[in-house]
N, C-alpha and C positions, 0 to 999 in steps of 0.2 A: 404597428408603426414601422417596424423593420420591413414589413412586406411592401410598403410604399417606397421606402428609400432605395431598396435594392434595384427595382426596375428603373428608377430615375438615374441611379448611378450607372447602371448597365447601358442605358440609352446614351448618356453623356460619354461614356468610355468608347462606345462603338461608333457613334456618329459625330459628336461635337469635338471631342479631343483630337482625333486624327485630322479633321478639317482645319481646326485651329492651328495645329502644328504645321500643316502644309502651308497655310496662308502666312503664318509667321515667318517661316524660313524662305518662302518665295519673296516676300517683301524685303527681307534682310538681304537676300541675294541681289535683288533688283537695285537696291540703294547702294550696295557696296560695289557694284559693277560699274558705277559711273563716278565722275569727278564731282567733288563738292564745289560750291561757289568759291570757297577760299582757294581750293586747288586750281580752279580755272583762272582766278585772278592772279595767283602766283605764277602760273604757267604763262599767262599773257605778259606779265611784267618781265619775266625772264626772257621771253622771245623778243620783246621790245629792247631790252638791254643788250641782247646779243646782236640785234640789228645795228644799234648805235656803235657797239664795239667793232663790228665788221666795217662800218663806214670809217671809223677812226683809223683802223689798220690800213685801209685802202689809201687814206690821205697820207698817213705816215710813209707808206711804201712809195707813193708818188713823190713825196718830198725827198726821200732817200735816193730814189732813182735820179732825181734832178741834181742833187748835191754830191752824191757818191755813186757814180754810175755802176761800178762793179761790186757793190756791197753784197749782192746776192751770192756771188761766187766766193766771197771772203767768209761768209757765214757758214759755209759747208765745209 
């Protein structure tokens, strides 16, 4: 009985286990190297929020330029 298990275990250890480990870590590396859907969604929302904030700042600066022409030199 042991004569049958030893060759099966040896074949598994020589061929199957290394291939299994390589494929496991290859797929893990491949998935960790990219952004998840949640990360992409969060990144898109942050980008959209920053665009809105940038537009608001431009509007505020325009208003300040009209109302207080030398406000930029006062802030420095």
